[in-house]
C-alpha positions as CSV (number, residue, x, y, z in Angstrom):
1,M,9.3,-3.8,21.1
2,A,8.6,-1.2,18.5
3,K,10.9,1.9,18.4
4,Y,10.1,5.4,17.2
5,L,11.4,7.8,14.6
6,R,10.2,10.5,12.3
7,G,10.7,8.8,8.9
8,I,13.0,6.9,6.6
9,P,13.9,8.4,3.2
10,N,12.7,6.2,0.3
11,E,16.2,6.2,-0.9
12,F,17.2,4.1,2.1
13,L,14.5,1.6,1.6
14,V,15.3,0.3,-1.9
15,N,18.3,-0.6,-4.1
16,P,18.8,-0.6,-7.9
17,G,17.4,-3.7,-9.2
18,D,14.9,-4.3,-6.5
19,T,11.3,-5.3,-6.9
20,V,8.9,-2.8,-5.3
21,V,5.1,-3.3,-4.6
22,L,3.1,-0.1,-4.1
23,V,-0.3,-0.8,-2.8
24,G,-2.8,2.0,-2.9
25,T,-0.8,4.5,-4.9
26,H,-2.6,7.2,-6.8
27,R,0.1,9.8,-7.3
28,I,2.2,9.8,-10.5
29,D,5.2,11.4,-8.8
30,T,5.3,8.5,-6.3
31,V,5.5,6.0,-9.1
32,M,8.1,8.0,-11.0
33,L,10.2,8.1,-7.8
34,W,10.2,4.3,-7.2
35,S,10.7,3.6,-10.9
36,C,13.8,5.8,-10.8
37,L,15.1,4.2,-7.6
38,V,14.9,0.7,-8.8
39,G,16.1,1.6,-12.3
40,G,16.1,-0.4,-15.5
41,R,16.9,-3.7,-13.8
42,G,14.2,-3.4,-11.1
43,K,10.4,-3.7,-11.1
44,V,7.5,-1.6,-9.7
45,L,4.1,-3.2,-9.3
46,V,1.4,-0.7,-8.7
47,I,-1.8,-2.1,-7.1
48,E,-4.5,0.5,-7.1
49,A,-8.3,0.0,-6.7
50,V,-9.6,3.0,-8.6
51,P,-9.4,2.6,-12.4
52,D,-9.3,6.3,-13.1
53,Y,-6.2,6.7,-11.0
54,V,-4.4,3.9,-12.7
55,E,-5.2,5.2,-16.2
56,N,-4.1,8.6,-15.4
57,I,-0.7,7.3,-14.2
58,R,-0.2,5.0,-17.1
59,R,-1.3,7.7,-19.7
60,N,0.9,10.4,-18.3
61,L,4.0,8.2,-17.9
62,Q,3.6,6.5,-21.4
63,H,2.2,9.3,-23.6
64,H,2.8,12.7,-22.1
65,L,6.1,12.2,-20.3
66,N,7.6,9.5,-22.6
67,W,8.9,7.8,-19.5
68,P,12.3,6.1,-20.4
69,L,12.0,3.2,-17.9
70,N,9.8,0.3,-18.8
71,N,9.7,-1.2,-15.3
72,V,6.1,-0.4,-14.0
73,T,3.3,-3.0,-14.1
74,Y,-0.3,-2.0,-13.1
75,V,-3.0,-4.0,-11.4
76,V,-6.4,-2.4,-11.0
77,K,-7.7,-4.1,-7.8
78,G,-8.3,-3.5,-4.2
79,V,-6.6,-5.7,-1.6
80,D,-8.3,-7.8,1.0
81,S,-8.0,-11.2,2.8
82,A,-9.9,-13.0,0.1
83,K,-10.8,-12.6,-3.6
84,G,-14.2,-11.1,-4.7
85,R,-16.0,-7.8,-5.5
86,K,-16.7,-4.9,-3.3
87,S,-17.6,-1.2,-3.5
88,I,-15.1,1.6,-2.9
89,Q,-16.1,5.1,-1.8
90,I,-14.3,7.9,-3.8
91,G,-13.6,10.9,-1.7
92,E,-13.3,14.5,-2.6
93,R,-9.6,13.9,-2.0
94,A,-7.9,10.6,-2.9
95,D,-6.7,10.3,0.7
96,Y,-10.4,9.8,1.7
97,N,-10.9,6.8,-0.5
98,K,-12.0,3.6,1.4
99,L,-13.7,0.3,0.8
100,A,-17.4,0.7,1.7
101,N,-18.8,-0.6,5.1
102,Q,-15.5,-0.8,6.9
103,E,-16.7,1.0,10.1
104,I,-13.4,2.7,10.6
105,D,-13.2,5.8,12.7
106,D,-11.8,8.3,10.2
107,G,-13.8,11.4,11.1
108,L,-15.4,11.6,7.7
109,S,-19.1,11.8,6.7
110,D,-21.1,11.0,3.5
111,E,-20.6,14.5,2.4
112,D,-16.9,13.8,2.0
113,Y,-17.5,11.2,-0.8
114,V,-18.5,12.0,-4.3
115,R,-19.3,8.5,-5.7
116,E,-19.1,4.8,-5.1
117,V,-17.9,2.1,-7.6
118,E,-17.7,-1.6,-7.6
119,I,-14.2,-3.0,-8.0
120,D,-12.4,-6.3,-8.0
121,I,-10.5,-7.2,-4.8
122,D,-7.9,-9.9,-4.3
123,T,-5.1,-11.0,-1.9
124,I,-1.6,-9.7,-2.3
125,D,-0.3,-13.3,-2.5
126,N,-2.7,-13.9,-5.4
127,I,-1.8,-10.8,-7.2
128,L,2.0,-11.4,-7.0
129,L,1.5,-15.0,-8.2
130,E,-0.5,-13.9,-11.1
131,N,2.1,-11.5,-12.1
132,G,5.0,-13.9,-11.8
133,I,6.6,-12.1,-8.8
134,R,8.3,-14.6,-6.5
135,R,10.4,-12.1,-4.5
136,V,9.5,-8.7,-3.1
137,D,12.3,-6.4,-1.7
138,H,10.0,-3.6,-0.6
139,L,6.3,-3.2,-0.1
140,H,4.6,0.2,0.5
141,M,1.0,0.1,1.6
142,T,-1.6,3.0,2.0
143,I,-5.1,1.5,1.9
144,S,-7.2,3.4,4.4
145,G,-8.2,0.9,7.1
146,M,-7.7,-2.4,5.2
147,E,-4.2,-3.0,6.5
148,V,-5.2,-6.0,8.8
149,E,-7.2,-7.7,6.0
150,A,-4.4,-7.2,3.6
151,L,-1.9,-8.8,5.9
152,K,-4.2,-11.7,6.4
153,G,-4.3,-12.2,2.6
154,M,-0.4,-12.3,2.3
155,P,0.9,-15.1,4.4
156,Q,3.4,-16.2,1.7
157,T,4.6,-12.7,1.1
158,L,5.3,-12.3,4.8
159,K,7.6,-15.3,4.7
160,M,9.9,-13.7,2.0
161,A,13.4,-13.4,3.3
162,G,14.7,-9.8,3.5
163,I,11.5,-8.1,2.6
164,R,11.0,-4.5,3.9
165,M,7.7,-2.7,4.4
166,V,6.1,0.6,5.1
167,I,2.5,0.5,6.0
168,R,0.5,3.6,6.7
169,S,-2.0,2.9,9.4
170,L,-3.8,6.1,10.4
171,H,-7.3,5.0,11.5
172,K,-9.1,3.5,14.5
173,K,-11.5,0.6,14.6
174,N,-13.5,-0.3,17.6
175,E,-11.8,2.5,19.4
176,E,-8.3,1.0,18.9
177,P,-5.7,2.3,16.5
178,L,-5.3,-0.2,13.7
179,Y,-1.5,0.3,13.8
180,V,-1.4,-1.6,17.1
181,Q,-2.8,-4.8,15.5
182,V,-0.8,-4.3,12.4
183,T,2.4,-4.0,14.3
184,K,1.6,-7.1,16.4
185,M,0.9,-9.1,13.2
186,L,4.2,-8.1,11.6
187,E,6.2,-9.0,14.8
188,E,4.5,-12.4,15.0
189,A,5.5,-13.0,11.4
190,G,9.2,-12.3,12.3
191,F,9.5,-8.7,11.4
192,A,11.5,-6.1,13.3
193,T,9.3,-3.0,13.5
194,V,9.8,0.8,13.9
195,L,6.9,3.3,14.4
196,A,6.9,6.8,13.0
197,R,6.3,9.5,15.7
198,S,2.7,10.3,16.4
199,S,0.9,13.2,14.8
200,A,-1.8,15.5,16.2
201,K,-3.6,15.2,12.9
202,F,-3.9,11.3,12.9
203,A,-4.7,8.6,15.4
204,G,-2.2,6.2,13.8
205,R,1.4,5.8,12.6
206,D,3.6,4.7,9.7
207,I,5.0,1.3,10.4
208,F,8.4,0.3,9.2
209,G,9.1,-3.3,9.1
210,S,11.9,-5.6,7.9
211,K,12.1,-9.4,7.9
212,V,14.8,-10.6,10.4
C-alpha cells in the first residue's frame, strides 16, 4: 500500500559516488545539482529527447561555466518500450513536451505546441547497456505520459538491487491517472512506494520507489 508525503529532498536520495540516471531533464541547474551530489567518483547519465536542450546543457556546462566535474554523459533519445523513431511535440514551455499521438489527458491544445521533430527512441535497458552502466543507484524520470511504456522497456533495470526512483506521473489516460498504473507496476517489481500528496493543479503524483 502506497503512503503519502509532500516530498523528499534530492540530498536524501543519492550518495557521493552513486550512479544517477535523469530521464527527461532539460534544466541545466538540475544536472548541476545531481553532478555535485554524486561528486567526482559518481556518474550522471542524462537521457533527453530534444537535441536543442541537450546541446544547451552541454555547451553551458563545458564552455561557459567551466564545470569542474567530468561526470555527466548525454544521450539524445526519447524512452519507450521498444527501439525506433517517433515524433515529439515541442511546447511553448518545456514542461509541455510530449511524444506525438499519445492520447493523454493533459489539458493542452495544438496551440500550446510550436513545432514537431522526429527523434530516436529506445528502451532504458538498451541505453544503459550501450553506455556500460550495470548498476543504477537512483533514477529520476519526467517524461510526460510515457512512464508506463518506459517501465515496460526496463525489466533488467527494475531488477537492480537497491535502486531508488522518482517518477513524475501527472497525466491521465483513458480517464485514469497514470500514476495508479505506474505504482502498481513498481510494486509488482518488488518496490516499496510512496506517493507525493495530490495537487489541485495536476491529476497525478510524484512516485518515490525503492527496491526492497
